[in-house]
Structure formats: structure tokens, C-alpha cells
N, C-alpha and C positions, 0 to 999 in steps of 0.2 A: 504494500500500500504506500503510495507516494503522498507526502505531505510537506508543507512549508512551515518551518519553525522560525517565528519572528521574535525578535528581542527588543522590546521597548523599555526605556529607562525612565522611571517615574521620579522626576526631580523633587516632587513634594513629599516623598517618603524616604526615610533612611533604612527602613526594613518593611517587609510585607507582613501586615497583621494576620494572625491566624484565622480571624473571623471574616477575612475578605472573601466574599462569595461571588462578586461580579465586579466589572469595571464600568458600570453604568453611571457612576457619579461623575458629572461633568467637571467637577473641581479637580479631578485627577489629571485633567489636561492642561491645567494652568501652567503657562510659561514653557510648554513643550514645543519642540520644532515640528514642522509639517510631516517629516518622515516618521517620527515617533507616533504622531497622532494617527497617521494612516495605518501603522502597524497595529495600534490598539483598536482601530475602527472595525476590523474584521470580527473580533469577538463582541464588540459593543453592538454592532449592527445585528449580528445573529441573536444576541440576547433581546434586543429591542423587538425584533420581528416576532419571536416566540411570545413575548409579553403582549403583543398587539393583535394576535389572532384569537378568535373566540374558542377554537378547538384545535389544540396542538397536534393531536393524533391525525385528524382529517387533513390538516395542513401538510403534515409530513408525507402521508400517503399520496396526496395529490401532487406534491412536489416531486416525489420519486417518479411518478408517471411522466410528468412534464420533462424532467431531466432526461429520462430514457428516450423519450421522443426527440428532444432537441439534439442529443448526442447522435442518435441513429440517423437523423436527417441532416447532420452536418452544420448545425447553427449554434453550437455550444463553444464559444471561444471569445472572451473579451478582447484579447490582444489582436485578433484578426478583424474585429469590428462587429462581431455578433454579440450575443448576451452571455455573460458569465454566470456562475452559480448564484451570486448575490442578486443579480438582476432577475433571474427566473424566480428566486425565492420571494422577492418583493412583489412580483406580479401575482404569484399564487396567494400571498398573504392579503393583498388588496381584494382579490376575488373572495377569499374567506370572510373578509370584513363585510363585503357587500351581500353575501349570501350565507349568513351564519348557521342556518338550519339545514343546508344541503348536505347530503351524504357525499362520499368520495366520488362515486360514479357521476352524480349530478354536477359536482364541482368540475370534474374533468371536461364534461360536455360543455359547461357554461364558460370555461376558461377560453376556449378557442372562439366561441361565439362573441364573448365580451371583447377580446382584443382584436378580432377581425374588424370590429366596428369602432374601436377606440379612436378618438380624435387626438392625434399625437401633438397637436398644438398645446394640449394640456398635459402636464406631467403626471406620472403615477406616483402618488404619495400615500403613506400610511398614517401620517400625522402632520400637524401644522409645522411648517419650517420655522425653526427658532433662530433668532439672532440674540446674541448675548451682549449685555452692557457691563458685564463683570470684568474688572481688571484681571489681565492674564488670559482672558478668553476672547476679548474683543478683536484681536488681530487675525483670527481664523476666517478664511474666506468661505462664505456660504453661497450655495447655488441660488442665484438671484438674477433672472433674465432682465429685470427692470434696471438693475444697477450695473450689470456686467454684460457688455455687448457680446462677448464670446459665448456666454450661456445661451443667448438667443439663437445661436447657430446650431444648437444640439437638436438632432432630428427625432429622437425617441427618448425623451428624458424620463428616467426612473430614479427617484430620489431616495437616498438612504435615510433611515429614520433617526439615526443617532447623530448628535451634534459632534462636529460641524457637518450639516447636511450637504451631500455631494451628489452629483449625477453619476450613477454607476455605468452609464452607457455612452460616455462622451466619445468613444471610438467609433460609433456607428456612422457609416457613410451612406450615401444614396444607394449604392449597390447592395450593401448588406441589409439595409432597411427593406429594399425590394424583395430580397431573398427570404428574409424573416416573415414578411407579410404574405408572401406566396405560400410558404410552408404552413402558416397558421390557417390560411384560407383552405388549403388542401385538407388539413386535419379536420376542420369544421365540416367540410363536405363529406369526408369519410365517416365521421361520427353520425351524420344524418343517415347514411346508409346502414350503419350499425343499428340505429334505432329502428330502422325498417326491416331488420333481419337479413339484409342483403350481403353483409360481410362481417368478419370477426373483428374483435378489438385489436388484435395484433397487426391488422392492416394499418392502423393509425400510426404505429411506430415502426413500421417496416423500414429497414435500412435503405437509404437512398442509393441507387445504383450509379454512383458518381462516375465510375470509370467506364460506363456505357452510355453516358449522356452527351459527351462532347467528342468532336473529331480532332480538336487541337488541345494540347495540354502544355503547360509550363511546368517543368520539373526542376527543382532546386535541391541539390545535395548538400547537406550540412554535415561536416566531418570535424572531429576533434579527438585528441588523444586522452583527455581527462574529463570526468563528468562535470567538474566545475567550469571548465572552459566551454564544454558542450552546451551546458545550460544557458550561459551568458550569450554564446554565439547564436543559438537557436532563438532566444528571446529577441535579440537584436534584429535578426532576419525577419521574424514575424512582424515586428513593429514596422519594418521597412516595406513589408508586403502591403500594409495599409496604404502607404503612399503610392505604391505601384497600382493598386486598385483605383485610387483617385485619378491617377494619370490616364488609365483606361477609360474612366468615365468621361473624359474629354473627347473621346473618339466615338462619334455617333453610331458607327457601324459595328462596334465591338462591345460585347458584354462579357464580364468576367465572373467566375464563380470560385472564390477562395474555398479551400477544403481544409478543415482544421484537424482531420485525422491523419497524422503523418505515418509513413511506412518505414519501419526499421529494416536495414539490410546489412549484410556482412561485407566489410571492406578489408582487403589484405593489409592496408597500411594504417588504417585508423580504427581505433577500438570502438568509437561511438559514431554511428552513422544513421541518418534518416533522410528520407526524401519528402520534400514539401511540394504539394501539387496545387495548381490552379487550372480550372477549365476555361477555355475561350470559345465563344460563339461569334462568328463573323457573319453579319447579314450582307449578302451579296446583292448589289444593285442590279437593275435591269441590264441584261446583256453580258453579265459577268459570269 
């Protein structure tokens, strides 16, 4: 099982109290730098989400289904411009808030119907976005499209509930938004067929046949000798792929499909090796 171990240093404490059960107290963030706050925010956001849903068990079951669907359909990757785990969790949590008495099956069906029709000019939020006037907390940047022009450029804002509230989907591009919405629409149509008894539930999360969908692929090999270098190198390449996608968006006849599920392979000279793929579709004009 892969996991990321983060180390935040709390300047307000000389030792960790034995009765410290959560990091939800905003005063813990006083005078911390942005990197430390981001490290703390993973735990803080997860705790806030669980405290804001009416039924944690139904929330978890629904989220498991949505994550399985997103991974199988190739739209689970924050770094490539899709949604990451926190974003999917916030979407499911908002659904649970809106329909507190639905069972898991009903929540799954309503998830795709709700977000297929969502007006993305409005952010998905679980609670009021707070701004702090407390010394030591005032300097943190809060997601605020009225005050911050850059925030107005976000295409599918999903706001974290813990202070300081941030947009968890700032990497989304026009291309990845289109792909996400296409997949949500497809899932909604399949679920309508499930209700009519015309297909099974597994059709909703059937893996996308990515390598049979395109005639043209870009393949990028990422090679490294050590796991530390490999992790950094892969992360850097993935971040640059977002820029490559935006460049392709400027070409009217070309559409690109980033694929987050990398393929490992054996290389005689490098211990760590994966291939990263992107699919291309070229619309040929008349006579071409």
C-alpha cells in the first residue's frame, strides 16, 4: 500500500499533548508557513468532511463506488487536471448533505444526475467560506473569486471545508472538464438503463478501453535509477503534461485525452520505468 507521510511542525507547541485527538483547531495554524498548512490540511479536510455529512457509513460506501468508477474511467488524477481523492470526497459529501435520507444505491444514482446538471459557475461547498481576522491567521489566502482574479479562472471549483478554504480542482483545464462531464453524463445514462433492467451495475464502472479508442498516441518514458529521483521526475513530467494539454487546446482540429494510469515496464539500464500515455484525435477537414 502506497502512502505519503507528511511532516508539519507546529510552532505553537513545544510537545504534543496526549489528549490531542484532531487538528481541527484553527489556532494550531497561527504563524505557520503555507507549506506546513497544506501538509496539515489533508487531515483537517478529511476530519471536517466526516463531521459535515449526516451519515458517515453511507458517505463512505458511496465514495468507494465513485472512486472505483473514476479510476476505471481514467479521470482520477489531480496532477493531470482531473479530480483527486479530496475533490471526489467533497462532491459525495455535498450530495449526502442534500439528500440525507437516501440509501447508498439512491445516492449513487443521484450523484451523476446532480453533477451532470451542476452549474459550474457556482462552487461546490460544504460550509460557509470563512475569513479570519485573528492575528496569525489573517495572512492565509482564501478562495475568493471576488477579490482574487485568478480564482475567477477556475473552471470547476470544489472548495475544501477546512480553513484556509482552497479550491481543490485548480488544475482542471477545458479539456479535462470536457472529459469529466462526458464521463458523468455517460454514467447517468447507464444508470437509467440499470433502473430499467437493461444492464448491470458493473457497466457503470466498466474500465475505459483507452488503448482502443485512438489511432494516435503520445508515449513518454520516465526512467530513473532510484525511487526518490523517480518520484520527483514523474511528478515533474505530469505537471508539464498539463501545459502540453493546454497547448493542444489551441489547435482546433486536435483533441487530447490524458491517461492517468501509467504502465510499468522493464528497462535493462534503469531500475524504475513507466510509460505515460496521451491519446490524440485529429479531425480531418474536407478533402483531407
